[in-house]
C-alpha positions as a LaTeX table, in Angstrom:
\begin{tabular}{lrrr}
\hline
Residue & $x$ (\AA) & $y$ (\AA) & $z$ (\AA) \\
\hline
Met1 & $-29.44$ & 23.45 & $-23.98$ \\
Glu2 & $-26.07$ & 22.92 & $-25.67$ \\
Ile3 & $-24.62$ & 21.24 & $-22.58$ \\
Val4 & $-27.64$ & 18.94 & $-22.23$ \\
Trp5 & $-27.50$ & 17.98 & $-25.91$ \\
Arg6 & $-23.78$ & 17.30 & $-25.73$ \\
Ser7 & $-24.17$ & 15.12 & $-22.62$ \\
Gln8 & $-26.92$ & 13.10 & $-24.28$ \\
Phe9 & $-24.80$ & 12.65 & $-27.40$ \\
Leu10 & $-21.78$ & 11.54 & $-25.37$ \\
Asn11 & $-23.91$ & 9.19 & $-23.32$ \\
Arg12 & $-25.00$ & 7.41 & $-26.49$ \\
Ala13 & $-21.47$ & 7.38 & $-27.89$ \\
Gln14 & $-20.04$ & 5.93 & $-24.68$ \\
Ser15 & $-22.81$ & 3.34 & $-24.57$ \\
Val16 & $-21.90$ & 2.19 & $-28.08$ \\
Ser17 & $-18.20$ & 2.09 & $-27.20$ \\
Arg18 & $-18.94$ & $-0.20$ & $-24.24$ \\
Gly19 & $-20.27$ & $-2.75$ & $-26.72$ \\
Leu20 & $-17.07$ & $-2.82$ & $-28.78$ \\
Ser21 & $-14.26$ & $-5.30$ & $-28.33$ \\
Tyr22 & $-11.76$ & $-4.52$ & $-25.59$ \\
Leu23 & $-8.95$ & $-4.10$ & $-28.09$ \\
Leu24 & $-10.91$ & $-1.77$ & $-30.37$ \\
Thr25 & $-12.07$ & 0.32 & $-27.41$ \\
Arg26 & $-8.47$ & 0.78 & $-26.31$ \\
Val27 & $-7.39$ & 1.70 & $-29.83$ \\
Leu28 & $-10.12$ & 4.37 & $-30.02$ \\
Ile29 & $-9.21$ & 5.75 & $-26.58$ \\
Cys30 & $-5.55$ & 5.99 & $-27.57$ \\
Gly31 & $-6.52$ & 7.67 & $-30.83$ \\
Asp32 & $-8.49$ & 10.24 & $-28.86$ \\
Leu33 & $-5.52$ & 10.77 & $-26.53$ \\
Ala34 & $-3.06$ & 11.04 & $-29.42$ \\
Leu35 & $-5.16$ & 13.74 & $-31.08$ \\
Gly36 & $-5.47$ & 15.55 & $-27.77$ \\
Thr37 & $-1.71$ & 15.40 & $-27.27$ \\
Leu38 & $-0.82$ & 16.66 & $-30.72$ \\
Asn39 & $-3.60$ & 19.22 & $-31.00$ \\
Pro40 & $-4.25$ & 21.37 & $-27.91$ \\
Leu41 & $-7.70$ & 22.36 & $-29.17$ \\
Trp42 & $-8.67$ & 18.70 & $-29.44$ \\
Gly43 & $-7.14$ & 18.16 & $-26.02$ \\
Trp44 & $-9.30$ & 20.95 & $-24.62$ \\
Trp45 & $-12.39$ & 19.30 & $-26.09$ \\
Leu46 & $-11.28$ & 15.89 & $-24.81$ \\
Tyr47 & $-10.70$ & 17.24 & $-21.32$ \\
Arg48 & $-14.17$ & 18.79 & $-21.23$ \\
Arg49 & $-15.72$ & 15.58 & $-22.53$ \\
Trp50 & $-13.92$ & 13.24 & $-20.16$ \\
Thr51 & $-14.28$ & 15.35 & $-17.03$ \\
Lys52 & $-17.58$ & 17.07 & $-17.85$ \\
Lys53 & $-16.02$ & 20.34 & $-16.74$ \\
Glu54 & $-16.76$ & 23.57 & $-18.62$ \\
Ile55 & $-13.27$ & 25.00 & $-18.24$ \\
Ser56 & $-11.97$ & 27.95 & $-20.23$ \\
Trp57 & $-8.94$ & 27.89 & $-22.50$ \\
Pro58 & $-6.72$ & 29.92 & $-20.10$ \\
Ile59 & $-7.45$ & 27.39 & $-17.34$ \\
Tyr60 & $-6.84$ & 24.43 & $-19.65$ \\
Trp61 & $-3.52$ & 25.66 & $-21.09$ \\
Pro62 & $-1.37$ & 24.83 & $-18.02$ \\
Ile63 & $-3.18$ & 21.48 & $-17.78$ \\
Tyr64 & $-2.23$ & 20.78 & $-21.38$ \\
Lys65 & 1.43 & 21.58 & $-20.68$ \\
Arg66 & 1.32 & 19.20 & $-17.72$ \\
Trp67 & $-0.31$ & 16.61 & $-20.01$ \\
Leu68 & 2.65 & 16.86 & $-22.42$ \\
Ala69 & 5.22 & 16.53 & $-19.64$ \\
Phe70 & 3.37 & 13.64 & $-18.01$ \\
Ser71 & 3.04 & 11.78 & $-21.34$ \\
Trp72 & 6.69 & 12.30 & $-22.26$ \\
Lys73 & 7.98 & 11.02 & $-18.93$ \\
His74 & 5.78 & 7.93 & $-19.23$ \\
Leu75 & 6.92 & 7.25 & $-22.78$ \\
Arg76 & 10.53 & 7.37 & $-21.63$ \\
His77 & 9.74 & 5.03 & $-18.75$ \\
Gly78 & 7.14 & 2.87 & $-20.49$ \\
Gln79 & 9.07 & $-0.38$ & $-20.29$ \\
Ser80 & 9.00 & $-0.39$ & $-16.50$ \\
His81 & 5.33 & $-1.12$ & $-15.74$ \\
Thr82 & 4.25 & 2.51 & $-15.99$ \\
Gly83 & 2.74 & 3.06 & $-19.45$ \\
Leu84 & $-0.21$ & 2.04 & $-21.58$ \\
Trp85 & 1.78 & $-0.88$ & $-22.97$ \\
Ser86 & 2.18 & $-2.58$ & $-19.59$ \\
Ile87 & $-1.32$ & $-4.10$ & $-19.72$ \\
Ala88 & $-2.90$ & $-6.77$ & $-21.92$ \\
Trp89 & $-4.90$ & $-4.86$ & $-24.51$ \\
Cys90 & $-7.38$ & $-7.69$ & $-25.07$ \\
Ser91 & $-8.13$ & $-8.07$ & $-21.36$ \\
Pro92 & $-11.54$ & $-7.06$ & $-19.95$ \\
Pro93 & $-12.00$ & $-3.72$ & $-18.16$ \\
Val94 & $-11.33$ & $-3.56$ & $-14.43$ \\
Arg95 & $-12.90$ & $-1.10$ & $-12.02$ \\
His96 & $-10.98$ & $-2.17$ & $-8.89$ \\
Ser97 & $-7.89$ & $-4.30$ & $-8.38$ \\
His98 & $-8.29$ & $-6.10$ & $-5.06$ \\
His99 & $-4.69$ & $-6.57$ & $-4.11$ \\
Lys100 & $-3.82$ & $-7.44$ & $-0.52$ \\
Glu101 & $-3.13$ & $-4.47$ & 1.71 \\
Arg102 & $-0.15$ & $-4.26$ & 4.00 \\
Ile103 & $-0.97$ & $-5.34$ & 7.53 \\
Asp104 & 0.46 & $-2.16$ & 8.99 \\
Tyr105 & $-1.28$ & 0.17 & 6.52 \\
His106 & $-3.98$ & 2.62 & 7.60 \\
Pro107 & $-6.67$ & 3.66 & 6.78 \\
Lys108 & $-7.87$ & 0.26 & 5.60 \\
Gly109 & $-9.73$ & 0.15 & 2.32 \\
Ser110 & $-8.57$ & 3.60 & 1.23 \\
Cys111 & $-5.52$ & 5.24 & $-0.32$ \\
Gly112 & $-6.09$ & 8.26 & 1.87 \\
Thr113 & $-4.31$ & 11.29 & 0.44 \\
Cys114 & $-1.71$ & 9.23 & $-1.43$ \\
Ser115 & $-1.64$ & 9.70 & $-5.20$ \\
Asn116 & 1.73 & 8.11 & $-6.00$ \\
Cys117 & 0.30 & 6.01 & $-8.83$ \\
Cys118 & $-1.10$ & 9.19 & $-10.43$ \\
Lys119 & 2.36 & 10.77 & $-10.65$ \\
Thr120 & 5.75 & 10.01 & $-12.10$ \\
Ser121 & 6.77 & 8.73 & $-8.70$ \\
Trp122 & 9.92 & 7.03 & $-9.96$ \\
Leu123 & 11.52 & 10.46 & $-10.33$ \\
Ala124 & 12.89 & 12.77 & $-7.69$ \\
Pro125 & 10.16 & 14.81 & $-5.96$ \\
Ala126 & 11.21 & 18.03 & $-7.69$ \\
Glu127 & 10.91 & 16.34 & $-11.12$ \\
Gln128 & 7.59 & 14.56 & $-10.60$ \\
Val129 & 4.56 & 15.44 & $-12.72$ \\
Ala130 & 0.96 & 14.62 & $-11.81$ \\
Cys131 & $-1.62$ & 13.21 & $-14.19$ \\
Pro132 & $-3.50$ & 16.03 & $-15.95$ \\
Phe133 & $-6.77$ & 14.49 & $-14.77$ \\
Leu134 & $-5.74$ & 14.65 & $-11.12$ \\
Asp135 & $-7.34$ & 17.63 & $-9.40$ \\
Asn136 & $-6.66$ & 18.19 & $-5.69$ \\
Ser137 & $-6.09$ & 14.45 & $-5.09$ \\
Lys138 & $-9.33$ & 13.63 & $-6.91$ \\
Cys139 & $-9.50$ & 11.74 & $-10.17$ \\
Thr140 & $-11.77$ & 13.62 & $-12.55$ \\
Ile141 & $-12.23$ & 10.59 & $-14.85$ \\
Tyr142 & $-12.88$ & 7.94 & $-12.17$ \\
Gly143 & $-14.98$ & 5.11 & $-13.59$ \\
Gly144 & $-14.57$ & 6.31 & $-17.18$ \\
Leu145 & $-13.49$ & 4.29 & $-20.17$ \\
Phe146 & $-9.81$ & 5.09 & $-19.66$ \\
Trp147 & $-9.96$ & 4.23 & $-15.95$ \\
Asp148 & $-11.56$ & 0.86 & $-16.63$ \\
His149 & $-9.56$ & $-0.16$ & $-19.71$ \\
Phe150 & $-6.08$ & 1.02 & $-18.80$ \\
Asn151 & $-3.79$ & 1.27 & $-15.78$ \\
Cys152 & $-5.90$ & 3.24 & $-13.29$ \\
Gly153 & $-8.62$ & 0.80 & $-12.28$ \\
Arg154 & $-6.40$ & $-2.27$ & $-12.24$ \\
Phe155 & $-3.49$ & $-0.88$ & $-10.22$ \\
Pro156 & $-1.49$ & $-2.77$ & $-9.13$ \\
Thr157 & $-1.42$ & $-5.54$ & $-11.72$ \\
Ala158 & 2.06 & $-6.75$ & $-10.87$ \\
Glu159 & 4.52 & $-6.42$ & $-8.03$ \\
Pro160 & 7.00 & $-4.23$ & $-9.96$ \\
Glu161 & 4.36 & $-1.47$ & $-10.08$ \\
Leu162 & 4.40 & $-1.28$ & $-6.29$ \\
His163 & 8.11 & $-0.55$ & $-6.32$ \\
Val164 & 7.99 & 1.86 & $-9.26$ \\
Tyr165 & 5.27 & 3.98 & $-7.66$ \\
Lys166 & 6.50 & 3.50 & $-4.09$ \\
Cys167 & 3.03 & 2.39 & $-3.08$ \\
Pro168 & 2.61 & 2.43 & 0.72 \\
Arg169 & $-0.73$ & 0.62 & 0.73 \\
Phe170 & $-0.50$ & $-2.71$ & $-1.06$ \\
Ala171 & 1.70 & $-5.60$ & 0.03 \\
Thr172 & 4.37 & $-7.06$ & $-2.19$ \\
Gly173 & 4.64 & $-10.77$ & $-2.78$ \\
Leu174 & 7.44 & $-10.98$ & $-0.24$ \\
Leu175 & 5.23 & $-9.48$ & 2.45 \\
Ser176 & 1.93 & $-11.15$ & 1.65 \\
Gly177 & 3.10 & $-14.45$ & 0.18 \\
Thr178 & 0.66 & $-14.16$ & $-2.70$ \\
Ile179 & $-0.81$ & $-11.52$ & $-4.96$ \\
Glu180 & $-4.57$ & $-11.51$ & $-5.37$ \\
Ile181 & $-6.07$ & $-9.51$ & $-8.21$ \\
Arg182 & $-9.72$ & $-9.56$ & $-9.24$ \\
Ser183 & $-9.76$ & $-8.99$ & $-12.96$ \\
Glu184 & $-13.47$ & $-8.55$ & $-13.57$ \\
Met185 & $-15.71$ & $-5.51$ & $-13.35$ \\
Pro186 & $-17.77$ & $-5.24$ & $-10.13$ \\
Thr187 & $-21.14$ & $-6.94$ & $-10.33$ \\
Asp188 & $-22.24$ & $-7.07$ & $-6.70$ \\
Pro189 & $-25.17$ & $-4.64$ & $-6.43$ \\
Glu190 & $-24.44$ & $-4.16$ & $-2.74$ \\
Ser191 & $-20.94$ & $-2.85$ & $-3.38$ \\
Gln192 & $-20.77$ & $-1.31$ & $-6.85$ \\
Thr193 & $-23.72$ & $-0.42$ & $-9.06$ \\
Trp194 & $-24.32$ & 1.78 & $-12.03$ \\
Ser195 & $-25.73$ & 5.21 & $-11.40$ \\
His196 & $-27.68$ & 6.74 & $-14.27$ \\
Ser197 & $-25.44$ & 9.73 & $-14.71$ \\
Phe198 & $-22.60$ & 10.86 & $-16.93$ \\
Arg199 & $-19.31$ & 10.89 & $-15.06$ \\
Gly200 & $-15.83$ & 11.20 & $-16.49$ \\
Gly201 & $-16.72$ & 10.14 & $-20.01$ \\
Val202 & $-18.68$ & 7.03 & $-19.06$ \\
Thr203 & $-22.36$ & 6.29 & $-19.38$ \\
Ala204 & $-24.69$ & 4.32 & $-17.17$ \\
Glu205 & $-25.86$ & 2.22 & $-20.09$ \\
Ser206 & $-23.03$ & $-0.25$ & $-19.55$ \\
Glu207 & $-22.72$ & $-3.43$ & $-17.56$ \\
Ser208 & $-21.41$ & $-1.94$ & $-14.30$ \\
Ser209 & $-20.51$ & 1.41 & $-12.72$ \\
Val210 & $-19.93$ & 3.29 & $-9.55$ \\
Arg211 & $-22.53$ & 4.66 & $-7.17$ \\
Gly212 & $-22.53$ & 8.40 & $-6.58$ \\
Asp213 & $-20.50$ & 11.32 & $-7.79$ \\
Ala214 & $-16.84$ & 11.74 & $-8.67$ \\
Gln215 & $-14.68$ & 9.60 & $-6.43$ \\
Asp216 & $-11.49$ & 10.48 & $-4.62$ \\
Val217 & $-8.38$ & 8.65 & $-5.75$ \\
Ser218 & $-8.58$ & 6.87 & $-2.42$ \\
Ser219 & $-11.63$ & 4.97 & $-3.68$ \\
Asn220 & $-9.43$ & 2.62 & $-5.71$ \\
Ser221 & $-9.74$ & $-0.25$ & $-3.30$ \\
\hline
\end{tabular}
């Protein structure tokens, strides 16, 4: 009963947040993240809310330590197209960034098992840290408010990101001649539609969503 009540409450809260301005929504998300970073108990609650996973404190503790390391490395590297400040905060949410793929890349339309953009890929392999919401190459907050409003859904937004994250999939301007990015949320009912379920901190009562369950990181196409 408690889980059902909490899901219903969060559904309503997320629905309200979808009606706020883009800037205010981002400010609230960052406030939530800041509290979760400074207070591990809040972070535990945030993680359970955003992922809809009933994880215990012993399981969350190493995730929280990874969260701190991941955040710190991004703050130190935030001026190189890797942090929350590298996007326009008043821009609309983006579910998918349709950048041109490299001609020689396979499989088409999928990132496969690559998760470079979910890690501190600009560091040496031994020093890299994965996003705390990355679980076995699957994003546990796919299609959520953070995904849509910040870096995840819109990657790549600029060519430097491709070099920073060593992205093997998308073509650079030198290879493709142009960079195409669709900056709106998906509206085609044949390709992306809202499912009436609570996934990764997002509710179906908004203007667009993703069909089905949690998506692999490879779905960012």
